[in-house]
PQR file of N, CA, C, O and H, with PARSE charges and radii, in Angstrom:
ATOM      1  N   UNK A   1      39.607 -58.993 -40.151 -0.4000 1.5000
ATOM      2  CA  UNK A   1      38.699 -58.517 -39.119 -0.0000 2.0000
ATOM      3  C   UNK A   1      39.398 -57.504 -38.223  0.5500 1.7000
ATOM      4  O   UNK A   1      38.775 -56.538 -37.782 -0.5500 1.4000
ATOM      5  N   UNK A   2      40.689 -57.712 -37.946 -0.4000 1.5000
ATOM      6  CA  UNK A   2      41.408 -56.783 -37.070 -0.0000 2.0000
ATOM      7  C   UNK A   2      41.387 -55.359 -37.619  0.5500 1.7000
ATOM      8  O   UNK A   2      41.250 -54.398 -36.861 -0.5500 1.4000
ATOM      9  H   UNK A   2      41.195 -58.496 -38.305  0.4000 1.0000
ATOM     10  N   UNK A   3      41.522 -55.228 -38.930 -0.4000 1.5000
ATOM     11  CA  UNK A   3      41.494 -53.887 -39.536 -0.0000 2.0000
ATOM     12  C   UNK A   3      40.144 -53.221 -39.322  0.5500 1.7000
ATOM     13  O   UNK A   3      40.076 -52.026 -39.035 -0.5500 1.4000
ATOM     14  H   UNK A   3      41.634 -56.009 -39.545  0.4000 1.0000
ATOM     15  N   UNK A   4      39.059 -53.996 -39.462 -0.4000 1.5000
ATOM     16  CA  UNK A   4      37.717 -53.449 -39.244 -0.0000 2.0000
ATOM     17  C   UNK A   4      37.545 -53.003 -37.794  0.5500 1.7000
ATOM     18  O   UNK A   4      36.978 -51.944 -37.528 -0.5500 1.4000
ATOM     19  H   UNK A   4      39.113 -54.967 -39.695  0.4000 1.0000
ATOM     20  N   UNK A   5      38.035 -53.815 -36.862 -0.4000 1.5000
ATOM     21  CA  UNK A   5      37.930 -53.478 -35.446 -0.0000 2.0000
ATOM     22  C   UNK A   5      38.698 -52.196 -35.153  0.5500 1.7000
ATOM     23  O   UNK A   5      38.175 -51.283 -34.514 -0.5500 1.4000
ATOM     24  H   UNK A   5      38.496 -54.676 -37.078  0.4000 1.0000
ATOM     25  N   UNK A   6      39.943 -52.130 -35.622 -0.4000 1.5000
ATOM     26  CA  UNK A   6      40.768 -50.932 -35.391 -0.0000 2.0000
ATOM     27  C   UNK A   6      40.124 -49.684 -35.980  0.5500 1.7000
ATOM     28  O   UNK A   6      40.110 -48.632 -35.342 -0.5500 1.4000
ATOM     29  H   UNK A   6      40.368 -52.871 -36.140  0.4000 1.0000
ATOM     30  N   UNK A   7      39.592 -49.796 -37.190 -0.4000 1.5000
ATOM     31  CA  UNK A   7      38.964 -48.644 -37.841 -0.0000 2.0000
ATOM     32  C   UNK A   7      37.746 -48.164 -37.052  0.5500 1.7000
ATOM     33  O   UNK A   7      37.556 -46.962 -36.868 -0.5500 1.4000
ATOM     34  H   UNK A   7      39.603 -50.651 -37.708  0.4000 1.0000
ATOM     35  N   UNK A   8      36.927 -49.098 -36.591 -0.4000 1.5000
ATOM     36  CA  UNK A   8      35.727 -48.709 -35.835 -0.0000 2.0000
ATOM     37  C   UNK A   8      36.094 -48.109 -34.490  0.5500 1.7000
ATOM     38  O   UNK A   8      35.457 -47.155 -34.045 -0.5500 1.4000
ATOM     39  H   UNK A   8      37.082 -50.075 -36.740  0.4000 1.0000
ATOM     40  N   UNK A   9      37.116 -48.656 -33.835 -0.4000 1.5000
ATOM     41  CA  UNK A   9      37.560 -48.097 -32.554 -0.0000 2.0000
ATOM     42  C   UNK A   9      38.086 -46.677 -32.736  0.5500 1.7000
ATOM     43  O   UNK A   9      37.870 -45.820 -31.879 -0.5500 1.4000
ATOM     44  H   UNK A   9      37.634 -49.432 -34.197  0.4000 1.0000
ATOM     45  N   UNK A  10      38.767 -46.427 -33.834 -0.4000 1.5000
ATOM     46  CA  UNK A  10      39.250 -45.065 -34.099 -0.0000 2.0000
ATOM     47  C   UNK A  10      38.080 -44.095 -34.214  0.5500 1.7000
ATOM     48  O   UNK A  10      38.161 -42.964 -33.735 -0.5500 1.4000
ATOM     49  H   UNK A  10      38.943 -47.123 -34.530  0.4000 1.0000
ATOM     50  N   UNK A  11      36.994 -44.532 -34.846 -0.4000 1.5000
ATOM     51  CA  UNK A  11      35.801 -43.688 -34.957 -0.0000 2.0000
ATOM     52  C   UNK A  11      35.180 -43.443 -33.582  0.5500 1.7000
ATOM     53  O   UNK A  11      34.735 -42.334 -33.286 -0.5500 1.4000
ATOM     54  H   UNK A  11      36.929 -45.451 -35.235  0.4000 1.0000
ATOM     55  N   UNK A  12      35.152 -44.474 -32.751 -0.4000 1.5000
ATOM     56  CA  UNK A  12      34.541 -44.347 -31.422 -0.0000 2.0000
ATOM     57  C   UNK A  12      35.374 -43.480 -30.482  0.5500 1.7000
ATOM     58  O   UNK A  12      34.837 -42.888 -29.546 -0.5500 1.4000
ATOM     59  H   UNK A  12      35.514 -45.375 -32.991  0.4000 1.0000
ATOM     60  N   UNK A  13      36.675 -43.400 -30.723 -0.4000 1.5000
ATOM     61  CA  UNK A  13      37.552 -42.568 -29.886 -0.0000 2.0000
ATOM     62  C   UNK A  13      37.075 -41.125 -29.849  0.5500 1.7000
ATOM     63  O   UNK A  13      37.197 -40.464 -28.818 -0.5500 1.4000
ATOM     64  H   UNK A  13      37.112 -43.881 -31.484  0.4000 1.0000
ATOM     65  N   UNK A  14      36.537 -40.628 -30.946 -0.4000 1.5000
ATOM     66  CA  UNK A  14      36.087 -39.236 -31.015 -0.0000 2.0000
ATOM     67  C   UNK A  14      35.028 -38.945 -29.952  0.5500 1.7000
ATOM     68  O   UNK A  14      35.006 -37.860 -29.373 -0.5500 1.4000
ATOM     69  H   UNK A  14      36.438 -41.165 -31.784  0.4000 1.0000
ATOM     70  N   UNK A  15      34.149 -39.918 -29.699 -0.4000 1.5000
ATOM     71  CA  UNK A  15      33.103 -39.721 -28.689 -0.0000 2.0000
ATOM     72  C   UNK A  15      33.710 -39.671 -27.287  0.5500 1.7000
ATOM     73  O   UNK A  15      33.301 -38.859 -26.457 -0.5500 1.4000
ATOM     74  H   UNK A  15      34.167 -40.801 -30.169  0.4000 1.0000
ATOM     75  N   UNK A  16      34.671 -40.526 -27.033 -0.4000 1.5000
ATOM     76  CA  UNK A  16      35.334 -40.513 -25.725 -0.0000 2.0000
ATOM     77  C   UNK A  16      36.140 -39.233 -25.544  0.5500 1.7000
ATOM     78  O   UNK A  16      36.139 -38.641 -24.464 -0.5500 1.4000
ATOM     79  H   UNK A  16      35.003 -41.186 -27.707  0.4000 1.0000
ATOM     80  N   UNK A  17      36.820 -38.810 -26.593 -0.4000 1.5000
ATOM     81  CA  UNK A  17      37.638 -37.596 -26.516 -0.0000 2.0000
ATOM     82  C   UNK A  17      36.772 -36.365 -26.284  0.5500 1.7000
ATOM     83  O   UNK A  17      37.213 -35.414 -25.638 -0.5500 1.4000
ATOM     84  H   UNK A  17      36.821 -39.291 -27.469  0.4000 1.0000
ATOM     85  N   UNK A  18      35.566 -36.368 -26.794 -0.4000 1.5000
ATOM     86  CA  UNK A  18      34.646 -35.241 -26.583 -0.0000 2.0000
ATOM     87  C   UNK A  18      34.294 -35.089 -25.107  0.5500 1.7000
ATOM     88  O   UNK A  18      33.943 -33.998 -24.660 -0.5500 1.4000
ATOM     89  H   UNK A  18      35.208 -37.140 -27.319  0.4000 1.0000
ATOM     90  N   UNK A  19      34.388 -36.183 -24.349 -0.4000 1.5000
ATOM     91  CA  UNK A  19      34.096 -36.152 -22.915 -0.0000 2.0000
ATOM     92  C   UNK A  19      35.360 -36.104 -22.066  0.5500 1.7000
ATOM     93  O   UNK A  19      35.302 -36.299 -20.852 -0.5500 1.4000
ATOM     94  H   UNK A  19      34.673 -37.070 -24.712  0.4000 1.0000
ATOM     95  N   UNK A  20      36.497 -35.847 -22.697 -0.4000 1.5000
ATOM     96  CA  UNK A  20      37.746 -35.743 -21.957 -0.0000 2.0000
ATOM     97  C   UNK A  20      38.456 -37.068 -21.728  0.5500 1.7000
ATOM     98  O   UNK A  20      39.386 -37.141 -20.924 -0.5500 1.4000
ATOM     99  H   UNK A  20      36.544 -35.689 -23.683  0.4000 1.0000
ATOM    100  N   UNK A  21      38.036 -38.099 -22.414 -0.4000 1.5000
ATOM    101  CA  UNK A  21      38.647 -39.412 -22.260 -0.0000 2.0000
ATOM    102  C   UNK A  21      39.290 -39.884 -23.543  0.5500 1.7000
ATOM    103  O   UNK A  21      39.410 -39.128 -24.508 -0.5500 1.4000
ATOM    104  H   UNK A  21      37.281 -38.040 -23.067  0.4000 1.0000
ATOM    105  N   UNK A  22      39.699 -41.127 -23.547 -0.4000 1.5000
ATOM    106  CA  UNK A  22      40.310 -41.722 -24.727 -0.0000 2.0000
ATOM    107  C   UNK A  22      40.417 -43.220 -24.492  0.5500 1.7000
ATOM    108  O   UNK A  22      40.183 -43.705 -23.384 -0.5500 1.4000
ATOM    109  H   UNK A  22      39.601 -41.741 -22.764  0.4000 1.0000
ATOM    110  N   UNK A  23      40.770 -43.943 -25.537 -0.4000 1.5000
ATOM    111  CA  UNK A  23      41.027 -45.368 -25.390 -0.0000 2.0000
ATOM    112  C   UNK A  23      42.327 -45.715 -26.086  0.5500 1.7000
ATOM    113  O   UNK A  23      42.740 -45.055 -27.040 -0.5500 1.4000
ATOM    114  H   UNK A  23      40.960 -43.550 -26.436  0.4000 1.0000
ATOM    115  N   UNK A  24      42.960 -46.758 -25.594 -0.4000 1.5000
ATOM    116  CA  UNK A  24      44.179 -47.271 -26.205 -0.0000 2.0000
ATOM    117  C   UNK A  24      43.958 -48.753 -26.471  0.5500 1.7000
ATOM    118  O   UNK A  24      43.525 -49.494 -25.588 -0.5500 1.4000
ATOM    119  H   UNK A  24      42.625 -47.295 -24.819  0.4000 1.0000
ATOM    120  N   UNK A  25      44.258 -49.177 -27.687 -0.4000 1.5000
ATOM    121  CA  UNK A  25      44.162 -50.589 -28.035 -0.0000 2.0000
ATOM    122  C   UNK A  25      45.425 -51.263 -27.520  0.5500 1.7000
ATOM    123  O   UNK A  25      46.528 -50.958 -27.975 -0.5500 1.4000
ATOM    124  H   UNK A  25      44.610 -48.575 -28.404  0.4000 1.0000
ATOM    125  N   UNK A  26      45.263 -52.168 -26.582 -0.4000 1.5000
ATOM    126  CA  UNK A  26      46.400 -52.899 -26.032 -0.0000 2.0000
ATOM    127  C   UNK A  26      46.712 -54.103 -26.912  0.5500 1.7000
ATOM    128  O   UNK A  26      47.871 -54.353 -27.243 -0.5500 1.4000
ATOM    129  H   UNK A  26      44.367 -52.415 -26.212  0.4000 1.0000
ATOM    130  N   UNK A  27      45.679 -54.847 -27.288 -0.4000 1.5000
ATOM    131  CA  UNK A  27      45.878 -56.016 -28.141 -0.0000 2.0000
ATOM    132  C   UNK A  27      44.558 -56.432 -28.769  0.5500 1.7000
ATOM    133  O   UNK A  27      43.484 -56.213 -28.209 -0.5500 1.4000
ATOM    134  H   UNK A  27      44.737 -54.644 -27.019  0.4000 1.0000
ATOM    135  N   UNK A  28      44.664 -57.036 -29.941 -0.4000 1.5000
ATOM    136  CA  UNK A  28      43.532 -57.696 -30.572 -0.0000 2.0000
ATOM    137  C   UNK A  28      44.006 -59.109 -30.870  0.5500 1.7000
ATOM    138  O   UNK A  28      44.867 -59.335 -31.720 -0.5500 1.4000
ATOM    139  H   UNK A  28      45.537 -57.214 -30.397  0.4000 1.0000
ATOM    140  N   UNK A  29      43.415 -60.058 -30.141 -0.4000 1.5000
ATOM    141  CA  UNK A  29      43.809 -61.452 -30.270 -0.0000 2.0000
ATOM    142  C   UNK A  29      42.597 -62.245 -30.742  0.5500 1.7000
ATOM    143  O   UNK A  29      41.754 -62.641 -29.938 -0.5500 1.4000
ATOM    144  H   UNK A  29      42.715 -59.875 -29.450  0.4000 1.0000
ATOM    145  N   UNK A  30      42.518 -62.468 -32.023 -0.4000 1.5000
ATOM    146  CA  UNK A  30      41.338 -63.128 -32.585 -0.0000 2.0000
ATOM    147  C   UNK A  30      40.125 -62.253 -32.407  0.5500 1.7000
ATOM    148  O   UNK A  30      40.049 -61.160 -32.969 -0.5500 1.4000
ATOM    149  H   UNK A  30      43.203 -62.145 -32.676  0.4000 1.0000
ATOM    150  N   UNK A  31      39.172 -62.730 -31.627 -0.4000 1.5000
ATOM    151  CA  UNK A  31      37.936 -61.967 -31.389 -0.0000 2.0000
ATOM    152  C   UNK A  31      37.915 -61.322 -30.013  0.5500 1.7000
ATOM    153  O   UNK A  31      36.869 -60.868 -29.550 -0.5500 1.4000
ATOM    154  H   UNK A  31      39.233 -63.618 -31.171  0.4000 1.0000
ATOM    155  N   UNK A  32      39.073 -61.283 -29.359 -0.4000 1.5000
ATOM    156  CA  UNK A  32      39.192 -60.624 -28.060 -0.0000 2.0000
ATOM    157  C   UNK A  32      39.948 -59.312 -28.244  0.5500 1.7000
ATOM    158  O   UNK A  32      41.061 -59.282 -28.768 -0.5500 1.4000
ATOM    159  H   UNK A  32      39.923 -61.653 -29.736  0.4000 1.0000
ATOM    160  N   UNK A  33      39.322 -58.245 -27.806 -0.4000 1.5000
ATOM    161  CA  UNK A  33      39.902 -56.908 -27.923 -0.0000 2.0000
ATOM    162  C   UNK A  33      40.220 -56.419 -26.516  0.5500 1.7000
ATOM    163  O   UNK A  33      39.343 -56.382 -25.654 -0.5500 1.4000
ATOM    164  H   UNK A  33      38.417 -58.269 -27.381  0.4000 1.0000
ATOM    165  N   UNK A  34      41.474 -56.046 -26.287 -0.4000 1.5000
ATOM    166  CA  UNK A  34      41.888 -55.543 -24.976 -0.0000 2.0000
ATOM    167  C   UNK A  34      42.145 -54.051 -25.092  0.5500 1.7000
ATOM    168  O   UNK A  34      42.980 -53.600 -25.876 -0.5500 1.4000
ATOM    169  H   UNK A  34      42.187 -56.076 -26.988  0.4000 1.0000
ATOM    170  N   UNK A  35      41.398 -53.292 -24.284 -0.4000 1.5000
ATOM    171  CA  UNK A  35      41.459 -51.830 -24.318 -0.0000 2.0000
ATOM    172  C   UNK A  35      41.820 -51.278 -22.953  0.5500 1.7000
ATOM    173  O   UNK A  35      41.541 -51.882 -21.917 -0.5500 1.4000
ATOM    174  H   UNK A  35      40.720 -53.659 -23.647  0.4000 1.0000
ATOM    175  N   UNK A  36      42.439 -50.127 -22.983 -0.4000 1.5000
ATOM    176  CA  UNK A  36      42.673 -49.354 -21.772 -0.0000 2.0000
ATOM    177  C   UNK A  36      41.992 -48.012 -21.970  0.5500 1.7000
ATOM    178  O   UNK A  36      42.176 -47.359 -22.996 -0.5500 1.4000
ATOM    179  H   UNK A  36      42.665 -49.636 -23.824  0.4000 1.0000
ATOM    180  N   UNK A  37      41.207 -47.605 -20.988 -0.4000 1.5000
ATOM    181  CA  UNK A  37      40.561 -46.295 -21.053 -0.0000 2.0000
ATOM    182  C   UNK A  37      41.474 -45.272 -20.403  0.5500 1.7000
ATOM    183  O   UNK A  37      42.109 -45.557 -19.387 -0.5500 1.4000
ATOM    184  H   UNK A  37      41.057 -48.135 -20.154  0.4000 1.0000
ATOM    185  N   UNK A  38      41.542 -44.101 -20.976 -0.4000 1.5000
ATOM    186  CA  UNK A  38      42.438 -43.042 -20.521 -0.0000 2.0000
ATOM    187  C   UNK A  38      41.663 -41.780 -20.168  0.5500 1.7000
ATOM    188  O   UNK A  38      40.473 -41.659 -20.458 -0.5500 1.4000
ATOM    189  H   UNK A  38      41.026 -43.870 -21.802  0.4000 1.0000
ATOM    190  N   UNK A  39      42.355 -40.858 -19.545 -0.4000 1.5000
ATOM    191  CA  UNK A  39      41.763 -39.565 -19.218 -0.0000 2.0000
ATOM    192  C   UNK A  39      40.557 -39.712 -18.310  0.5500 1.7000
ATOM    193  O   UNK A  39      40.559 -40.515 -17.377 -0.5500 1.4000
ATOM    194  H   UNK A  39      43.322 -40.957 -19.310  0.4000 1.0000
ATOM    195  N   UNK A  40      39.530 -38.931 -18.593 -0.4000 1.5000
ATOM    196  CA  UNK A  40      38.323 -38.953 -17.761 -0.0000 2.0000
ATOM    197  C   UNK A  40      37.664 -40.325 -17.748  0.5500 1.7000
ATOM    198  O   UNK A  40      37.031 -40.700 -16.762 -0.5500 1.4000
ATOM    199  H   UNK A  40      39.528 -38.279 -19.351  0.4000 1.0000
ATOM    200  N   UNK A  41      37.806 -41.065 -18.821 -0.4000 1.5000
ATOM    201  CA  UNK A  41      37.198 -42.402 -18.898 -0.0000 2.0000
ATOM    202  C   UNK A  41      37.928 -43.413 -18.017  0.5500 1.7000
ATOM    203  O   UNK A  41      37.324 -44.381 -17.554 -0.5500 1.4000
ATOM    204  H   UNK A  41      38.321 -40.761 -19.623  0.4000 1.0000
ATOM    205  N   UNK A  42      39.205 -43.200 -17.785 -0.4000 1.5000
ATOM    206  CA  UNK A  42      39.993 -44.138 -17.002 -0.0000 2.0000
ATOM    207  C   UNK A  42      39.511 -44.298 -15.578  0.5500 1.7000
ATOM    208  O   UNK A  42      39.565 -45.397 -15.027 -0.5500 1.4000
ATOM    209  H   UNK A  42      39.696 -42.414 -18.161  0.4000 1.0000
ATOM    210  N   UNK A  43      39.041 -43.218 -14.971 -0.4000 1.5000
ATOM    211  CA  UNK A  43      38.586 -43.280 -13.588 -0.0000 2.0000
ATOM    212  C   UNK A  43      37.080 -43.181 -13.432  0.5500 1.7000
ATOM    213  O   UNK A  43      36.566 -43.074 -12.319 -0.5500 1.4000
ATOM    214  H   UNK A  43      38.997 -42.325 -15.419  0.4000 1.0000
ATOM    215  N   UNK A  44      36.391 -43.216 -14.532 -0.4000 1.5000
ATOM    216  CA  UNK A  44      34.938 -43.053 -14.501 -0.0000 2.0000
ATOM    217  C   UNK A  44      34.259 -44.295 -13.917  0.5500 1.7000
ATOM    218  O   UNK A  44      34.613 -45.418 -14.274 -0.5500 1.4000
ATOM    219  H   UNK A  44      36.808 -43.303 -15.437  0.4000 1.0000
ATOM    220  N   UNK A  45      33.287 -44.100 -13.022 -0.4000 1.5000
ATOM    221  CA  UNK A  45      32.580 -45.250 -12.469 -0.0000 2.0000
ATOM    222  C   UNK A  45      31.730 -45.985 -13.513  0.5500 1.7000
ATOM    223  O   UNK A  45      31.284 -47.106 -13.270 -0.5500 1.4000
ATOM    224  H   UNK A  45      32.999 -43.187 -12.731  0.4000 1.0000
ATOM    225  N   UNK A  46      31.511 -45.368 -14.654 -0.4000 1.5000
ATOM    226  CA  UNK A  46      30.712 -45.987 -15.715 -0.0000 2.0000
ATOM    227  C   UNK A  46      31.583 -46.636 -16.788  0.5500 1.7000
ATOM    228  O   UNK A  46      31.080 -46.991 -17.854 -0.5500 1.4000
ATOM    229  H   UNK A  46      31.874 -44.458 -14.852  0.4000 1.0000
ATOM    230  N   UNK A  47      32.869 -46.794 -16.527 -0.4000 1.5000
ATOM    231  CA  UNK A  47      33.796 -47.328 -17.533 -0.0000 2.0000
ATOM    232  C   UNK A  47      33.398 -48.732 -17.988  0.5500 1.7000
ATOM    233  O   UNK A  47      33.496 -49.041 -19.176 -0.5500 1.4000
ATOM    234  H   UNK A  47      33.278 -46.505 -15.661  0.4000 1.0000
ATOM    235  N   UNK A  48      32.959 -49.569 -17.081 -0.4000 1.5000
ATOM    236  CA  UNK A  48      32.555 -50.930 -17.457 -0.0000 2.0000
ATOM    237  C   UNK A  48      31.352 -50.890 -18.390  0.5500 1.7000
ATOM    238  O   UNK A  48      31.268 -51.674 -19.335 -0.5500 1.4000
ATOM    239  H   UNK A  48      32.880 -49.318 -16.117  0.4000 1.0000
ATOM    240  N   UNK A  49      30.431 -49.983 -18.127 -0.4000 1.5000
ATOM    241  CA  UNK A  49      29.266 -49.830 -18.998 -0.0000 2.0000
ATOM    242  C   UNK A  49      29.712 -49.339 -20.370  0.5500 1.7000
ATOM    243  O   UNK A  49      29.205 -49.803 -21.392 -0.5500 1.4000
ATOM    244  H   UNK A  49      30.499 -49.346 -17.359  0.4000 1.0000
ATOM    245  N   UNK A  50      30.652 -48.408 -20.396 -0.4000 1.5000
ATOM    246  CA  UNK A  50      31.185 -47.900 -21.664 -0.0000 2.0000
ATOM    247  C   UNK A  50      31.787 -49.041 -22.473  0.5500 1.7000
ATOM    248  O   UNK A  50      31.563 -49.141 -23.679 -0.5500 1.4000
ATOM    249  H   UNK A  50      31.064 -48.032 -19.566  0.4000 1.0000
ATOM    250  N   UNK A  51      32.553 -49.901 -21.805 -0.4000 1.5000
ATOM    251  CA  UNK A  51      33.206 -51.015 -22.494 -0.0000 2.0000
ATOM    252  C   UNK A  51      32.182 -52.047 -22.980  0.5500 1.7000
ATOM    253  O   UNK A  51      32.157 -52.383 -24.164 -0.5500 1.4000
ATOM    254  H   UNK A  51      32.736 -49.820 -20.825  0.4000 1.0000
ATOM    255  N   UNK A  52      31.350 -52.542 -22.085 -0.4000 1.5000
ATOM    256  CA  UNK A  52      30.453 -53.656 -22.412 -0.0000 2.0000
ATOM    257  C   UNK A  52      29.200 -53.233 -23.178  0.5500 1.7000
ATOM    258  O   UNK A  52      28.877 -53.823 -24.209 -0.5500 1.4000
ATOM    259  H   UNK A  52      31.369 -52.269 -21.124  0.4000 1.0000
ATOM    260  N   UNK A  53      28.497 -52.222 -22.684 -0.4000 1.5000
ATOM    261  CA  UNK A  53      27.238 -51.823 -23.305 -0.0000 2.0000
ATOM    262  C   UNK A  53      27.437 -50.854 -24.465  0.5500 1.7000
ATOM    263  O   UNK A  53      26.525 -50.637 -25.263 -0.5500 1.4000
ATOM    264  H   UNK A  53      28.760 -51.743 -21.846  0.4000 1.0000
ATOM    265  N   UNK A  54      28.608 -50.283 -24.556 -0.4000 1.5000
ATOM    266  CA  UNK A  54      28.889 -49.343 -25.641 -0.0000 2.0000
ATOM    267  C   UNK A  54      29.780 -49.971 -26.692  0.5500 1.7000
ATOM    268  O   UNK A  54      29.306 -50.431 -27.731 -0.5500 1.4000
ATOM    269  H   UNK A  54      29.349 -50.459 -23.908  0.4000 1.0000
ATOM    270  N   UNK A  55      31.065 -49.988 -26.418 -0.4000 1.5000
ATOM    271  CA  UNK A  55      32.059 -50.420 -27.406 -0.0000 2.0000
ATOM    272  C   UNK A  55      31.842 -51.870 -27.840  0.5500 1.7000
ATOM    273  O   UNK A  55      31.786 -52.158 -29.036 -0.5500 1.4000
ATOM    274  H   UNK A  55      31.451 -49.615 -25.575  0.4000 1.0000
ATOM    275  N   UNK A  56      31.719 -52.780 -26.876 -0.4000 1.5000
ATOM    276  CA  UNK A  56      31.553 -54.198 -27.231 -0.0000 2.0000
ATOM    277  C   UNK A  56      30.273 -54.421 -28.037  0.5500 1.7000
ATOM    278  O   UNK A  56      30.283 -55.144 -29.033 -0.5500 1.4000
ATOM    279  H   UNK A  56      31.764 -52.546 -25.904  0.4000 1.0000
ATOM    280  N   UNK A  57      29.190 -53.812 -27.614 -0.4000 1.5000
ATOM    281  CA  UNK A  57      27.914 -53.983 -28.321 -0.0000 2.0000
ATOM    282  C   UNK A  57      28.008 -53.510 -29.769  0.5500 1.7000
ATOM    283  O   UNK A  57      27.514 -54.171 -30.682 -0.5500 1.4000
ATOM    284  H   UNK A  57      29.182 -53.225 -26.805  0.4000 1.0000
ATOM    285  N   UNK A  58      28.647 -52.362 -29.967 -0.4000 1.5000
ATOM    286  CA  UNK A  58      28.793 -51.822 -31.325 -0.0000 2.0000
ATOM    287  C   UNK A  58      29.635 -52.764 -32.185  0.5500 1.7000
ATOM    288  O   UNK A  58      29.271 -53.059 -33.323 -0.5500 1.4000
ATOM    289  H   UNK A  58      29.048 -51.825 -29.225  0.4000 1.0000
ATOM    290  N   UNK A  59      30.758 -53.235 -31.644 -0.4000 1.5000
ATOM    291  CA  UNK A  59      31.613 -54.145 -32.412 -0.0000 2.0000
ATOM    292  C   UNK A  59      30.888 -55.454 -32.728  0.5500 1.7000
ATOM    293  O   UNK A  59      31.029 -55.993 -33.826 -0.5500 1.4000
ATOM    294  H   UNK A  59      31.054 -52.996 -30.720  0.4000 1.0000
ATOM    295  N   UNK A  60      30.117 -55.963 -31.771 -0.4000 1.5000
ATOM    296  CA  UNK A  60      29.355 -57.191 -31.997 -0.0000 2.0000
ATOM    297  C   UNK A  60      28.290 -56.982 -33.074  0.5500 1.7000
ATOM    298  O   UNK A  60      28.121 -57.823 -33.957 -0.5500 1.4000
ATOM    299  H   UNK A  60      30.003 -55.525 -30.880  0.4000 1.0000
ATOM    300  N   UNK A  61      27.583 -55.875 -32.999 -0.4000 1.5000
ATOM    301  CA  UNK A  61      26.509 -55.599 -33.959 -0.0000 2.0000
ATOM    302  C   UNK A  61      27.044 -55.352 -35.363  0.5500 1.7000
ATOM    303  O   UNK A  61      26.443 -55.790 -36.344 -0.5500 1.4000
ATOM    304  H   UNK A  61      27.721 -55.192 -32.282  0.4000 1.0000
ATOM    305  N   UNK A  62      28.173 -54.653 -35.463 -0.4000 1.5000
ATOM    306  CA  UNK A  62      28.654 -54.213 -36.771 -0.0000 2.0000
ATOM    307  C   UNK A  62      29.707 -55.120 -37.401  0.5500 1.7000
ATOM    308  O   UNK A  62      29.871 -55.120 -38.621 -0.5500 1.4000
ATOM    309  H   UNK A  62      28.661 -54.297 -34.667  0.4000 1.0000
ATOM    310  N   UNK A  63      30.429 -55.900 -36.575 -0.4000 1.5000
ATOM    311  CA  UNK A  63      31.538 -56.677 -37.134 -0.0000 2.0000
ATOM    312  C   UNK A  63      31.367 -58.177 -36.924  0.5500 1.7000
ATOM    313  O   UNK A  63      31.346 -58.936 -37.893 -0.5500 1.4000
ATOM    314  H   UNK A  63      30.295 -55.899 -35.584  0.4000 1.0000
ATOM    315  N   UNK A  64      31.244 -58.615 -35.671 -0.4000 1.5000
ATOM    316  CA  UNK A  64      31.130 -60.049 -35.389 -0.0000 2.0000
ATOM    317  C   UNK A  64      30.497 -60.237 -34.021  0.5500 1.7000
ATOM    318  O   UNK A  64      30.970 -59.652 -33.046 -0.5500 1.4000
ATOM    319  H   UNK A  64      31.261 -57.998 -34.883  0.4000 1.0000
ATOM    320  N   UNK A  65      29.437 -61.039 -33.919 -0.4000 1.5000
ATOM    321  CA  UNK A  65      28.745 -61.204 -32.642 -0.0000 2.0000
ATOM    322  C   UNK A  65      29.548 -61.936 -31.579  0.5500 1.7000
ATOM    323  O   UNK A  65      29.122 -61.994 -30.426 -0.5500 1.4000
ATOM    324  H   UNK A  65      29.053 -61.514 -34.711  0.4000 1.0000
ATOM    325  N   UNK A  66      30.697 -62.494 -31.935 -0.4000 1.5000
ATOM    326  CA  UNK A  66      31.516 -63.225 -30.957 -0.0000 2.0000
ATOM    327  C   UNK A  66      32.645 -62.374 -30.368  0.5500 1.7000
ATOM    328  O   UNK A  66      33.435 -62.881 -29.572 -0.5500 1.4000
ATOM    329  H   UNK A  66      31.043 -62.446 -32.872  0.4000 1.0000
ATOM    330  N   UNK A  67      32.736 -61.107 -30.736 -0.4000 1.5000
ATOM    331  CA  UNK A  67      33.785 -60.233 -30.210 -0.0000 2.0000
ATOM    332  C   UNK A  67      33.563 -60.010 -28.716  0.5500 1.7000
ATOM    333  O   UNK A  67      32.436 -59.812 -28.261 -0.5500 1.4000
ATOM    334  H   UNK A  67      32.093 -60.695 -31.382  0.4000 1.0000
ATOM    335  N   UNK A  68      34.657 -60.046 -27.970 -0.4000 1.5000
ATOM    336  CA  UNK A  68      34.637 -59.764 -26.533 -0.0000 2.0000
ATOM    337  C   UNK A  68      35.634 -58.629 -26.293  0.5500 1.7000
ATOM    338  O   UNK A  68      36.772 -58.683 -26.760 -0.5500 1.4000
ATOM    339  H   UNK A  68      35.572 -60.207 -28.339  0.4000 1.0000
ATOM    340  N   UNK A  69      35.199 -57.611 -25.566 -0.4000 1.5000
ATOM    341  CA  UNK A  69      36.083 -56.490 -25.230 -0.0000 2.0000
ATOM    342  C   UNK A  69      36.410 -56.569 -23.743  0.5500 1.7000
ATOM    343  O   UNK A  69      35.520 -56.679 -22.900 -0.5500 1.4000
ATOM    344  H   UNK A  69      34.275 -57.567 -25.186  0.4000 1.0000
ATOM    345  N   UNK A  70      37.693 -56.510 -23.443 -0.4000 1.5000
ATOM    346  CA  UNK A  70      38.163 -56.552 -22.056 -0.0000 2.0000
ATOM    347  C   UNK A  70      38.888 -55.257 -21.727  0.5500 1.7000
ATOM    348  O   UNK A  70      39.615 -54.701 -22.551 -0.5500 1.4000
ATOM    349  H   UNK A  70      38.416 -56.420 -24.128  0.4000 1.0000
ATOM    350  N   UNK A  71      38.675 -54.800 -20.524 -0.4000 1.5000
ATOM    351  CA  UNK A  71      39.392 -53.616 -20.050 -0.0000 2.0000
ATOM    352  C   UNK A  71      40.639 -54.080 -19.307  0.5500 1.7000
ATOM    353  O   UNK A  71      40.561 -54.907 -18.398 -0.5500 1.4000
ATOM    354  H   UNK A  71      38.084 -55.252 -19.855  0.4000 1.0000
ATOM    355  N   UNK A  72      41.775 -53.544 -19.697 -0.4000 1.5000
ATOM    356  CA  UNK A  72      43.031 -53.895 -19.037 -0.0000 2.0000
ATOM    357  C   UNK A  72      43.714 -52.664 -18.507  0.5500 1.7000
ATOM    358  O   UNK A  72      44.790 -52.761 -17.917 -0.5500 1.4000
ATOM    359  H   UNK A  72      41.838 -52.872 -20.434  0.4000 1.0000
TER
END
């Protein structure tokens, strides 16, 4: 499952990079994914929405409904 998560996050990075941001995978521990947002995304007031309603939702829908994404 970790490989699937990493591969999908790499695909999603392109969307963040298009807006001047990026993400860094800090850790994947079972079904918990810890990410750090960088660049424009790091200070964006919508970062929590990006994490929960964007990245987490996609991972839950496409890989496993029990995945939790945390911003660190």
